C-alpha positions as CSV (number, residue, x, y, z in Angstrom):
1,X,78.4,17.8,33.1
2,X,78.3,15.6,36.7
3,X,75.5,12.9,36.7
4,X,74.7,12.4,32.8
5,X,71.7,11.1,31.7
6,X,72.6,7.1,31.0
7,X,70.8,6.9,27.6
8,X,70.2,3.4,25.8
9,X,69.6,3.7,21.8
10,X,68.6,0.8,20.5
11,X,68.8,0.2,16.9
12,X,69.5,-2.6,14.1
13,X,66.8,-2.8,12.0
14,X,64.3,-1.0,9.7
15,X,61.9,-1.1,6.6
16,X,62.2,-0.7,2.9
17,X,61.8,2.8,3.5
18,X,64.1,4.2,6.1
19,X,68.0,3.6,7.0
20,X,68.5,2.9,10.3
21,X,72.2,3.3,10.2
22,X,71.9,7.3,8.8
23,X,69.7,7.8,11.4
24,X,71.3,5.8,14.5
25,X,74.5,7.5,13.9
26,X,72.8,10.8,13.6
27,X,71.0,10.5,16.8
28,X,74.2,8.8,18.4
29,X,76.6,12.2,17.6
30,X,73.5,14.5,18.5
31,X,72.5,13.0,22.0
32,X,76.6,12.5,22.9
33,X,77.2,16.3,21.9
34,X,75.2,17.8,24.0
35,X,76.4,17.8,27.1
36,X,73.3,16.9,29.2
37,X,73.4,12.7,28.2
38,X,75.6,10.0,28.4
39,X,74.6,7.3,25.5
40,X,75.1,3.5,24.7
41,X,74.1,1.7,21.8
42,X,72.5,-1.7,21.2
43,X,72.5,-2.7,17.9
44,X,69.8,-6.3,17.4
45,X,70.6,-9.2,15.2
46,X,69.7,-8.4,11.5
47,X,66.3,-9.3,10.4
48,X,65.5,-13.2,10.8
49,X,68.8,-13.5,13.0
50,X,68.5,-15.8,16.0
51,X,67.6,-13.1,19.2
52,X,68.3,-15.3,21.6
53,X,71.2,-13.6,23.0
54,X,69.7,-9.8,23.2
55,X,68.9,-8.7,26.5
56,X,69.8,-5.3,27.3
57,X,69.8,-4.3,31.2
58,X,67.4,-2.2,30.6
59,X,67.7,-1.1,34.4
60,X,71.2,0.3,33.9
61,X,70.0,3.7,32.3
62,X,67.6,6.4,32.7
63,X,65.6,6.2,29.6
64,X,65.9,4.3,26.2
65,X,66.1,6.2,23.0
66,X,64.6,3.3,20.0
67,X,65.2,4.1,17.1
68,X,63.4,0.3,15.6
69,X,61.4,-1.4,13.5
70,X,62.0,-5.1,13.1
71,X,61.5,-8.6,14.2
72,X,59.9,-9.6,17.3
73,X,62.2,-9.3,20.5
74,X,62.4,-12.4,23.1
75,X,59.1,-12.7,25.3
76,X,61.8,-12.2,28.4
77,X,63.5,-8.9,26.6
78,X,59.5,-7.9,25.8
79,X,58.8,-8.3,29.8
80,X,61.4,-7.2,31.0
81,X,61.0,-3.8,29.6
82,X,57.5,-3.9,30.5
83,X,58.5,-4.2,34.1
84,X,61.2,-1.2,33.6
85,X,58.7,1.2,32.0
86,X,55.9,0.2,34.8
87,X,58.8,0.9,37.6
88,X,59.7,4.2,36.4
89,X,61.6,3.7,33.3
90,X,62.3,6.5,30.6
91,X,61.1,5.8,26.6
92,X,61.8,8.3,23.6
93,X,60.0,6.7,20.4
94,X,61.9,8.2,17.9
95,X,59.9,8.3,14.2
96,X,59.5,5.1,12.6
97,X,59.6,3.1,16.0
98,X,55.8,3.9,16.4
99,X,55.8,2.0,12.8
100,X,57.2,-1.2,15.4
101,X,55.3,-4.5,17.1
102,X,51.7,-4.0,16.2
103,X,50.9,-7.2,18.0
104,X,53.0,-6.2,21.1
105,X,50.1,-4.3,23.6
106,X,52.1,-3.3,25.9
107,X,54.4,-1.4,23.7
108,X,51.2,0.1,21.8
109,X,49.9,1.5,25.0
110,X,53.7,3.3,25.9
111,X,53.6,4.6,22.2
112,X,49.9,5.9,22.7
113,X,49.3,5.8,18.7
114,X,51.3,3.9,15.6
115,X,51.1,3.6,12.4
116,X,51.8,0.7,9.2
117,X,52.4,-2.8,10.2
118,X,48.6,-3.5,10.1
119,X,47.1,-1.3,12.4
120,X,43.6,-0.4,11.6
121,X,40.6,0.3,12.8
122,X,40.7,-2.5,15.5
123,X,43.7,-0.9,17.0
124,X,42.2,2.0,18.4
125,X,41.3,5.5,17.6
126,X,43.0,8.2,15.6
127,X,44.2,11.0,18.4
128,X,42.7,14.7,16.5
129,X,43.1,18.4,17.9
130,X,39.6,20.3,17.4
131,X,38.6,23.4,19.0
132,X,41.0,23.7,21.2
133,X,41.0,19.9,22.5
134,X,41.8,16.3,21.7
135,X,39.7,14.5,19.9
136,X,39.4,10.6,19.7
137,X,37.8,9.6,16.2
138,X,36.8,5.7,15.6
139,X,36.4,6.3,11.7
140,X,38.1,4.3,9.3
141,X,41.4,5.7,8.0
142,X,45.2,4.2,8.3
143,X,48.2,5.5,8.4
144,X,50.0,7.7,5.6
145,X,52.0,11.2,5.2
146,X,52.3,13.6,2.2
147,X,55.4,14.3,0.5
148,X,57.9,15.8,2.9
149,X,57.7,19.4,3.0
150,X,58.6,22.4,5.4
151,X,55.7,22.5,7.8
152,X,54.5,24.5,11.2
153,X,54.0,22.7,14.5
154,X,51.6,24.3,17.1
155,X,51.9,24.2,21.1
156,X,49.2,23.0,22.0
157,X,50.1,22.5,25.4
158,X,52.5,24.8,26.2
159,X,52.5,24.4,30.0
160,X,54.5,20.5,29.8
161,X,57.8,20.9,30.9
162,X,59.1,19.6,27.2
163,X,57.2,22.4,25.7
164,X,57.8,25.0,28.4
165,X,59.0,28.3,27.3
166,X,58.8,27.1,23.2
167,X,57.3,28.9,21.0
168,X,53.4,28.5,20.3
169,X,54.4,28.4,16.9
170,X,57.8,27.1,14.3
171,X,58.8,25.6,11.1
172,X,60.3,22.7,11.3
173,X,62.4,22.0,8.3
174,X,61.2,19.4,5.5
175,X,60.5,16.3,6.7
176,X,57.3,13.8,6.6
177,X,54.4,14.3,8.2
178,X,53.0,11.3,10.0
179,X,49.0,11.0,9.5
180,X,46.1,8.8,10.5
181,X,48.2,7.0,13.3
182,X,45.9,5.3,15.6
183,X,46.6,3.1,18.7
184,X,45.1,2.7,22.3
185,X,45.6,6.3,23.2
186,X,45.7,5.7,27.2
187,X,47.5,8.7,29.4
188,X,48.0,10.3,26.1
189,X,49.0,14.2,25.6
190,X,49.4,16.1,22.7
191,X,51.9,18.3,22.5
192,X,52.4,19.8,19.3
193,X,50.6,19.3,16.0
194,X,50.5,20.2,12.8
195,X,48.4,20.2,9.7
196,X,48.6,19.8,5.6
197,X,45.6,20.6,4.2
198,X,43.3,18.9,1.1
199,X,45.3,20.7,-1.6
200,X,48.1,18.7,-0.7
201,X,47.7,15.1,-1.5
202,X,47.3,13.0,1.3
203,X,46.9,15.6,3.4
204,X,44.0,15.0,6.0
205,X,42.9,18.8,6.9
206,X,43.6,17.5,10.4
207,X,45.9,19.1,12.8
208,X,48.0,15.8,13.1
209,X,49.8,15.3,17.0
210,X,53.6,15.0,15.6
211,X,55.0,15.4,19.8
212,X,53.1,13.2,22.3
213,X,53.5,12.5,25.9
214,X,52.4,9.2,26.9
215,X,52.0,8.0,30.5
216,X,52.7,4.1,31.6
217,X,52.5,2.3,35.0
218,X,55.2,5.0,36.5
219,X,57.2,5.4,33.6
220,X,57.4,8.3,31.0
221,X,57.2,8.2,27.2
222,X,57.9,10.9,24.4
223,X,56.8,10.2,21.1
224,X,58.6,12.3,18.3
225,X,57.2,11.6,14.5
226,X,59.5,13.8,13.3
227,X,63.0,13.3,12.0
228,X,62.6,10.6,8.8
229,X,66.0,9.2,7.3
230,X,65.2,8.0,4.0
231,X,66.4,4.6,2.9
232,X,68.6,6.1,0.2
233,X,69.9,8.9,2.3
234,X,73.6,8.3,3.2
235,X,73.9,11.7,4.9
236,X,71.9,13.5,7.8
237,X,68.9,14.7,6.3
238,X,67.7,18.7,7.4
239,X,64.9,17.0,9.1
240,X,67.2,15.5,12.1
241,X,69.5,19.0,12.1
242,X,66.5,21.1,12.4
243,X,67.3,22.8,16.0
244,X,63.2,22.4,16.6
245,X,64.0,18.5,15.9
246,X,67.2,18.5,18.1
247,X,65.7,20.8,20.9
248,X,62.6,18.7,21.6
249,X,64.2,15.3,21.3
250,X,66.9,16.6,24.3
251,X,64.1,18.2,26.3
252,X,62.0,14.9,26.0
253,X,65.2,12.6,26.5
254,X,65.4,14.6,30.2
255,X,61.9,14.6,30.9
256,X,61.5,10.7,30.2
257,X,64.5,10.1,32.5
258,X,63.7,13.1,35.4
259,X,60.1,14.2,34.7
260,X,61.3,17.5,34.8
261,X,63.1,19.7,32.5
262,X,65.8,22.2,32.9
263,X,67.4,23.0,29.8
264,X,67.2,26.6,28.9
265,X,65.3,27.0,24.9
266,X,68.3,28.1,22.8
267,X,68.8,31.1,21.2
268,X,68.6,29.6,17.7
269,X,65.2,27.8,18.7
270,X,63.1,28.2,15.4
271,X,60.2,30.9,14.9
272,X,57.2,30.4,12.4
273,X,59.0,32.4,9.7
274,X,61.7,29.7,8.8
275,X,63.2,26.8,9.9
276,X,66.9,26.8,11.8
277,X,69.4,23.7,11.4
278,X,72.1,22.9,12.7
């Protein structure tokens, strides 16, 4: 494919519950293997090391794919990233990236909602889907998740380019279900939700947003909570092999980069009866 979309994968740190080396390798192989994208990888210094030389040239890329939760970046690097997004850059926030940077105001506006890192009621509302509409819930509650399970994602904004022509509902391979994420939730569109009932430990009984889009200045952000890789995982887990995860990731990358989605829905995209993995 000519004129491939240029992607910068930024990674290098994760907390004690995740394994960035496995997740980023899986992302790199999937994105480079698709044919639509050309990916470069930027690995940050390790925890506690000097970040003085961490200065990616954001404008060289159509979209930034973040697989990162760790030390703060230098102020100049953050300011350049904010300007890149304000001017129309693209961002895809993958899974635990929404745990990162709890004190970076602009970043929290970019991802819409996040979890952990001390986020609480002061961080903003929880985002709910109730009776066919988004509801902001200012009530108490911090981020959590049930034990991984297979869950049904329901499309909530079928006319959004990322979701166009996807099934109304599709079953995702075993994964964490992030719950009670909260944040400024500005210019946020809920694309797909899922529910864990109260009969499940840590199930909220709420339609939790799993896929979202956010506008920040002229920039576009796709936020996917899917794709957990545990600290002890040494191989790509089913959650990242799920066709639903992969194809929404690819569609999100294209949309964040261009504002459109030209990809056809693949024949192996899952339906509501069973997940499909590659």
